[in-house]
ZAPA-398837 format. One record per residue: residue number from 1; residue in one letter; x, y, z of N, C-alpha, C in turn. Coordinates in steps of 0.05 Angstrom, whole numbers. Each point is the difference from the previous one (the first is absolute). Example, Ala and Ser with C-alpha at 12.3 -4.5 7.8 and 13.67 -1.06 7.14 Angstrom:
2
<atom 1 "A" <264 -114 156> <-18 24 0> <18 24 0>>
<atom 2 "S" <-7 21 -14> <16 24 1> <-15 22 14>>
//
This chain:
112
<atom 1 "M" <2509 -2708 -20> <15 11 -26> <25 -23 -4>>
<atom 2 "A" <15 1 -18> <20 -17 -10> <25 9 17>>
<atom 3 "S" <17 -20 6> <27 7 11> <18 5 -21>>
<atom 4 "L" <17 22 12> <24 9 -19> <17 -25 -3>>
<atom 5 "Y" <0 -18 17> <22 -18 -6> <-13 -30 -4>>
<atom 6 "A" <14 -17 -16> <-9 -28 -4> <23 -19 10>>
<atom 7 "Q" <-9 -18 13> <18 -18 10> <9 -20 -21>>
<atom 8 "C" <30 -7 4> <10 -17 -23> <7 -28 11>>
<atom 9 "G" <-20 -17 -10> <-2 -29 9> <7 -3 29>>
<atom 10 "N" <14 -25 -3> <5 -5 35> <26 15 10>>
<atom 11 "R" <16 12 -13> <27 13 6> <-8 19 19>>
<atom 12 "G" <-24 12 0> <-4 20 22> <9 31 -10>>
<atom 13 "C" <12 1 -23> <6 29 -8> <-24 15 -13>>
<atom 14 "Y" <2 21 -3> <-21 22 -11> <6 17 -19>>
<atom 15 "E" <-10 -2 -20> <3 23 -22> <-22 21 -5>>
<atom 16 "E" <8 20 -9> <-17 23 -2> <-18 -6 -24>>
<atom 17 "T" <-26 0 4> <-15 -2 -20> <0 29 -22>>
<atom 18 "S" <-7 -8 -21> <7 19 -26> <-25 21 1>>
<atom 19 "S" <2 21 -6> <-19 22 3> <-23 -14 -22>>
<atom 20 "E" <9 -10 -17> <-20 -10 -25> <-18 -23 16>>
<atom 21 "D" <11 -12 15> <-13 -24 13> <-19 12 18>>
<atom 22 "L" <12 12 15> <-16 21 23> <-24 12 -10>>
<atom 23 "L" <7 14 -22> <-25 13 -17> <-22 -20 -7>>
<atom 24 "Q" <9 -21 -4> <-17 -24 -17> <-15 -9 26>>
<atom 25 "Q" <15 -6 19> <-17 -9 26> <-20 13 9>>
<atom 26 "L" <8 33 0> <-23 20 13> <-21 3 -17>>
<atom 27 "I" <3 1 -29> <-19 -1 -18> <-21 -26 0>>
<atom 28 "A" <10 -22 7> <-15 -24 -2> <-19 1 26>>
<atom 29 "H" <14 10 24> <-12 9 26> <-26 16 -7>>
<atom 30 "R" <2 20 -11> <-19 23 -7> <-19 -15 -17>>
<atom 31 "T" <9 -12 -16> <-24 -10 -18> <-16 -21 14>>
<atom 32 "Q" <10 -13 16> <-14 -25 15> <-20 19 22>>
<atom 33 "L" <11 23 14> <-18 13 15> <-27 11 -18>>
<atom 34 "L" <10 12 -24> <-22 11 -18> <-22 -26 -9>>
<atom 35 "I" <9 -24 -2> <-15 -24 -11> <-16 -8 29>>
<atom 36 "E" <9 7 21> <-14 -12 26> <-20 20 3>>
<atom 37 "A" <9 34 -4> <-22 17 7> <-25 0 -19>>
<atom 38 "E" <7 -8 -27> <-26 -8 -17> <-20 -21 7>>
<atom 39 "R" <14 -20 11> <-10 -21 14> <-22 6 23>>
<atom 40 "G" <12 18 12> <-16 14 24> <-22 12 -8>>
<atom 41 "D" <4 15 -22> <-24 17 -12> <-24 -18 -9>>
<atom 42 "E" <8 -23 -11> <-19 -19 -8> <-17 -9 21>>
<atom 43 "D" <15 -4 24> <-16 -9 27> <-12 22 14>>
<atom 44 "E" <9 22 -11> <-17 23 20> <-26 1 3>>
<atom 45 "D" <-19 -10 -19> <-26 -7 -1> <-8 -23 24>>
<atom 46 "K" <17 -16 7> <-7 -24 15> <9 14 32>>
<atom 47 "D" <21 15 0> <4 4 29> <9 30 -1>>
<atom 48 "D" <-8 16 20> <13 27 8> <29 4 2>>
<atom 49 "K" <13 12 -17> <25 4 2> <4 18 21>>
<atom 50 "I" <23 -4 19> <10 19 22> <23 14 -11>>
<atom 51 "L" <-7 31 4> <19 12 -12> <25 4 20>>
<atom 52 "P" <21 5 -2> <21 6 20> <-9 27 10>>
<atom 53 "S" <7 1 23> <-8 31 19> <21 21 -8>>
<atom 54 "I" <-7 21 -5> <20 23 -5> <9 15 28>>
<atom 55 "P" <27 -2 0> <13 9 28> <-10 29 6>>
<atom 56 "R" <-7 2 24> <-4 26 8> <21 17 7>>
<atom 57 "L" <-3 27 10> <19 17 1> <19 -6 20>>
<atom 58 "P" <-8 -10 25> <20 -9 19> <20 -21 -4>>
<atom 59 "E" <-14 -21 -15> <17 -19 -10> <19 8 -26>>
<atom 60 "A" <-6 16 -15> <14 11 -23> <26 17 14>>
<atom 61 "L" <-7 15 24> <19 16 14> <22 -13 16>>
<atom 62 "Q" <-9 -24 9> <13 -22 17> <24 -16 -21>>
<atom 63 "A" <-13 -5 -26> <12 -14 -21> <25 21 -8>>
<atom 64 "I" <-5 22 -5> <17 19 -10> <24 9 24>>
<atom 65 "K" <-6 -3 26> <16 5 22> <18 -28 -4>>
<atom 66 "L" <-7 -25 -2> <16 -23 -1> <18 1 -25>>
<atom 67 "L" <-7 9 -24> <16 4 -24> <23 16 4>>
<atom 68 "I" <-6 26 15> <17 15 9> <24 -10 20>>
<atom 69 "S" <-13 -12 18> <18 -10 23> <22 -26 -15>>
<atom 70 "F" <-15 -14 -19> <17 -20 -17> <21 16 -20>>
<atom 71 "T" <-10 21 -9> <20 11 -22> <22 13 18>>
<atom 72 "E" <-8 12 22> <23 14 21> <26 -26 9>>
<atom 73 "G" <-14 -22 1> <19 -20 9> <16 -16 -23>>
<atom 74 "Q" <-6 8 -24> <18 -12 -24> <26 15 1>>
<atom 75 "D" <19 -19 -6> <29 13 -5> <-3 16 -28>>
<atom 76 "D" <-13 -7 -21> <1 11 -26> <-23 20 2>>
<atom 77 "A" <-12 11 20> <-25 17 2> <2 26 -20>>
<atom 78 "D" <-17 2 -18> <0 24 -18> <-12 23 13>>
<atom 79 "T" <13 24 -5> <-9 23 19> <-28 10 -14>>
<atom 80 "S" <2 -4 -32> <-25 12 -10> <-23 -15 6>>
<atom 81 "T" <3 -28 2> <-21 -12 7> <-9 1 26>>
<atom 82 "L" <15 6 20> <-4 2 27> <-19 33 5>>
<atom 83 "R" <11 17 -21> <-17 26 4> <-25 -2 -10>>
<atom 84 "L" <-7 -18 -24> <-23 -6 -9> <-23 -11 19>>
<atom 85 "L" <17 -21 13> <-23 -12 19> <-5 14 24>>
<atom 86 "E" <20 21 13> <-6 16 19> <-18 21 -15>>
<atom 87 "R" <-4 9 -22> <-18 16 -10> <-30 -7 3>>
<atom 88 "Y" <4 -33 -13> <-26 -8 0> <-14 -9 29>>
<atom 89 "K" <18 -1 20> <-5 -3 25> <-14 23 9>>
<atom 90 "R" <12 27 -4> <-12 24 11> <-28 5 -14>>
<atom 91 "L" <0 -6 -28> <-27 2 -13> <-21 -17 12>>
<atom 92 "L" <5 -24 7> <-23 -18 18> <-1 11 27>>
<atom 93 "E" <20 12 14> <-7 12 28> <-21 23 -6>>
<atom 94 "R" <9 16 -22> <-18 24 -1> <-31 -11 -10>>
<atom 95 "K" <-2 -22 -12> <-25 -7 -10> <-13 -11 29>>
<atom 96 "E" <13 -12 10> <-6 -12 30> <-11 26 19>>
<atom 97 "S" <16 17 3> <-6 24 17> <-28 18 -11>>
<atom 98 "S" <0 -3 -26> <-24 15 -8> <-27 -17 0>>
<atom 99 "L" <4 -24 0> <-24 -21 8> <-12 3 29>>
<atom 100 "V" <21 8 16> <-6 1 29> <-11 29 3>>
<atom 101 "S" <6 22 -12> <-8 23 2> <-27 2 -10>>
<atom 102 "Q" <-5 -13 -22> <-27 -4 -15> <-20 -18 19>>
<atom 103 "S" <13 -15 10> <-22 -16 20> <-10 15 24>>
<atom 104 "T" <22 17 11> <-7 15 23> <-18 24 -8>>
<atom 105 "L" <3 11 -21> <-19 18 -13> <-29 -11 -2>>
<atom 106 "D" <-1 -23 -12> <-28 -13 -6> <-10 -1 30>>
<atom 107 "E" <15 -12 20> <-11 -5 24> <-9 24 16>>
<atom 108 "W" <11 23 -7> <-8 23 16> <-29 12 -13>>
<atom 109 "I" <4 -1 -31> <-26 8 -11> <-24 -19 4>>
<atom 110 "S" <2 -25 1> <-22 -18 9> <-10 4 26>>
<atom 111 "H" <16 11 18> <-8 0 32> <-9 28 2>>
<atom 112 "S" <1 20 -19> <-7 28 1> <-29 1 2>>
//
């Protein structure tokens, strides 16, 4: 992704890139990704495309815990963001708990 600052010649000073320049850089980057994706679709017949794996529940739970830890460590932490992350963590924990309960029930039924 484009840097927010551009170096000024040999003087070593930095100037902030304007919002318009940054927007243009992001659009160009996104356009390039779309072009590359279209080329990839053309090559799909030649090669099997490997799709990125979808994170599993334990990985998602670990990631949300990392985000909470990071957010708590910030000086300008927003409490509403932190509450949202905590709520999402509880949702994932409930989902994980129900999966454990379901697998235990499935094992009990299959062994009966």
